[in-house]
C-alpha positions in Angstrom: 238.8 -179.9 -201.9 240.4 -183.2 -203.1 237.1 -185.0 -202.6 235.3 -182.4 -204.9 238.0 -182.7 -207.5 237.7 -186.5 -207.5 233.9 -186.4 -207.6 234.0 -184.0 -210.6 236.5 -186.2 -212.4 234.4 -189.3 -211.8 231.4 -187.5 -213.1 233.2 -186.4 -216.2 234.3 -190.0 -216.8 230.8 -191.3 -216.6 229.5 -188.3 -218.6 231.8 -189.4 -221.4 230.8 -193.0 -220.9 230.0 -193.8 -224.6 233.4 -192.5 -225.7 235.2 -194.3 -222.8 233.6 -197.6 -223.9 234.3 -197.0 -227.6 238.0 -196.3 -227.0 238.4 -198.7 -224.1 237.3 -201.7 -226.2 240.2 -201.0 -228.5 242.7 -201.7 -225.7 241.1 -204.1 -223.2 238.6 -206.9 -223.2 234.9 -206.3 -222.2 235.6 -208.1 -219.0 238.3 -205.8 -217.8 236.6 -202.7 -219.1 233.4 -203.7 -217.2 235.4 -204.1 -214.0 236.9 -200.6 -214.4 233.5 -199.0 -215.1 231.8 -200.7 -212.2 234.6 -199.4 -210.0 233.9 -195.9 -211.3 230.2 -196.3 -210.6 230.7 -197.5 -207.1 233.3 -194.7 -206.4 230.9 -192.0 -207.5 228.1 -193.4 -205.4 230.4 -193.4 -202.4 231.5 -189.8 -203.1 227.9 -188.6 -203.5 226.3 -190.6 -200.7 225.7 -187.4 -198.7 223.5 -185.9 -201.5 221.4 -189.0 -202.4 218.3 -187.3 -201.0 218.8 -184.3 -203.4 219.5 -186.6 -206.3 216.9 -189.4 -206.0 217.7 -190.8 -209.4 221.3 -191.5 -208.6 220.9 -194.7 -206.7 218.4 -196.4 -209.2 220.4 -195.1 -212.2 223.6 -196.6 -210.7 221.9 -199.9 -209.9 220.4 -200.4 -213.3 223.4 -199.0 -215.1 225.6 -201.3 -213.1 223.4 -204.2 -214.0 223.8 -203.5 -217.6 227.6 -203.4 -217.2 227.6 -206.6 -215.2 226.0 -208.2 -218.3 229.1 -207.4 -220.3 231.2 -208.6 -217.4 229.8 -212.1 -217.5 229.2 -212.4 -221.2 232.5 -210.7 -222.2 230.6 -208.8 -224.9 229.7 -205.2 -225.6 225.9 -205.5 -225.4 225.7 -204.6 -221.7 227.8 -201.4 -222.3 225.5 -200.4 -225.1 222.4 -200.9 -222.9 223.8 -198.7 -220.1 222.2 -195.4 -221.4 218.9 -197.1 -221.8 218.9 -198.3 -218.2 219.9 -194.8 -216.9 217.0 -193.3 -218.9 214.6 -195.9 -217.5 215.8 -195.1 -214.0 215.3 -191.3 -214.6 211.8 -192.0 -216.1 210.8 -194.1 -213.1 211.9 -191.5 -210.5 210.3 -188.6 -212.3 207.1 -190.5 -213.0 206.9 -191.7 -209.4 207.4 -188.1 -208.1 204.5 -187.0 -210.4 202.2 -189.6 -209.0 203.5 -189.1 -205.4 204.3 -185.4 -205.2 206.3 -183.3 -204.7 207.8 -183.8 -208.1 211.6 -183.8 -208.5 211.2 -180.5 -210.4 209.2 -178.9 -207.6 211.8 -180.1 -205.0 214.6 -178.3 -207.0 212.4 -175.2 -207.4 211.8 -175.0 -203.7 215.5 -174.7 -203.1 215.2 -171.2 -204.6 211.7 -170.4 -203.4 210.5 -172.4 -200.4 207.1 -170.7 -200.6 206.4 -171.9 -204.1 202.9 -170.5 -205.3 200.3 -172.9 -206.5 200.6 -171.8 -210.2 204.4 -172.6 -210.0 203.7 -176.1 -208.5 201.3 -176.8 -211.4 204.0 -175.7 -213.8 206.6 -178.0 -212.3 204.1 -180.9 -212.7 203.8 -180.1 -216.4 207.6 -179.9 -216.8 207.9 -183.3 -215.1 205.6 -184.8 -217.7 207.7 -183.2 -220.5 210.8 -184.8 -219.0 209.1 -188.2 -218.7 208.2 -188.0 -222.4 211.8 -187.1 -223.2 213.2 -190.0 -221.3 210.8 -192.4 -223.1 211.9 -191.0 -226.5 215.5 -190.9 -225.6 215.5 -194.4 -224.2 213.8 -195.7 -227.3 216.4 -194.2 -229.6 219.2 -195.4 -227.4 217.8 -198.9 -227.5 217.6 -198.7 -231.3 221.2 -197.6 -231.6 222.3 -200.4 -229.3 220.5 -203.2 -231.2 220.6 -202.0 -234.8 223.3 -199.4 -235.3 227.1 -199.5 -235.5 229.2 -198.8 -232.5 230.1 -195.4 -234.0 226.5 -194.4 -234.4 225.7 -195.6 -230.9 228.6 -193.6 -229.5 227.6 -190.5 -231.5 224.0 -190.5 -230.3 224.5 -191.5 -226.7 227.7 -189.5 -226.2 226.9 -186.3 -228.1 223.5 -186.0 -229.7 221.6 -187.0 -226.6 223.4 -184.4 -224.5 222.6 -181.7 -227.2 218.9 -182.7 -226.9 219.0 -182.5 -223.1 220.6 -179.1 -223.3 218.1 -177.9 -225.9 215.2 -179.0 -223.8 216.6 -177.2 -220.7 217.0 -174.0 -222.8 213.5 -174.2 -224.2 212.1 -174.9 -220.7 214.0 -171.9 -219.3 212.5 -169.6 -222.0 209.0 -170.9 -221.4 209.4 -170.5 -217.7 210.4 -166.9 -218.1 207.4 -166.3 -220.3 205.0 -168.0 -217.8 206.5 -166.0 -214.9 206.0 -162.7 -216.8 202.5 -163.6 -218.0 201.5 -164.5 -214.4 203.0 -161.2 -213.1 201.1 -159.3 -215.8 197.9 -161.0 -214.9 198.4 -160.3 -211.2 199.1 -156.6 -212.0 195.9 -156.4 -214.1 193.9 -158.0 -211.3 195.4 -155.6 -208.8 194.6 -152.6 -211.0 191.0 -153.8 -211.5 190.6 -154.2 -207.8 191.9 -150.7 -207.2 189.4 -149.3 -209.7 186.5 -151.2 -208.2 187.5 -149.9 -204.7 187.7 -146.3 -206.0 184.3 -146.6 -207.6 182.7 -147.9 -204.4 184.2 -145.1 -202.4 183.0 -142.6 -204.9 
C-alpha cells in the first residue's frame, strides 16, 4: 500500500514537472533542482520496474528526460529543464512509431488487455490511432521546443504544464467517441450481412 502511495506521489510530482521547475528555480539553483528531479526520475523508475513491459515508453522517456535534466546539472542553467517535455515527447514518438513498424502497436497491446481475441478490423483501427498519436507527439514536441527556445518561462510553464495536458485529454476524448462510432458501425454492418445471409438462405430453401 505504501509503495502504491509513493508511486502515485512521484507520478504527480513529475506530472506537475513544469510548475515544479518554475517554482523550484525561485528557491534553489538549477544544479540542486536538477539533482532533486533526477532523484525523482530514478525513484519512479525503480518503483515501476515491474510494469516496464506494459509501459514500453517509460524507460526511454526517463533516459531522454534525464539527459535533458543532466544538461541543466552541468551547465547550471534552465535550458535542460525546458527541453525535458520535448525529450519525453520524442521518446513517446519513437516507441509508438516503432510499434507501428513492428507490430503489435502499443494501442493494440492495451486493447488486448480487454479483448485478447481482437478482431482484424479492431487491429486496423489501433494502427490508425497509433498514427494519430505519432502526429500528435510531433506537433506537441514542436510547440514545446518553440516555447523552450523563444518564449518566456511563464509561457513555457503554461503550455507544457497545462495546455499540453488539455490537448492530450481532448484527443483521448475524441478518440473514445470515434471508437464508439466505429464499433457501432461495424456491429450494424455485421447485422446487415447476417440479415442478408438469412434472406438468401430462405430464398434457396424456398
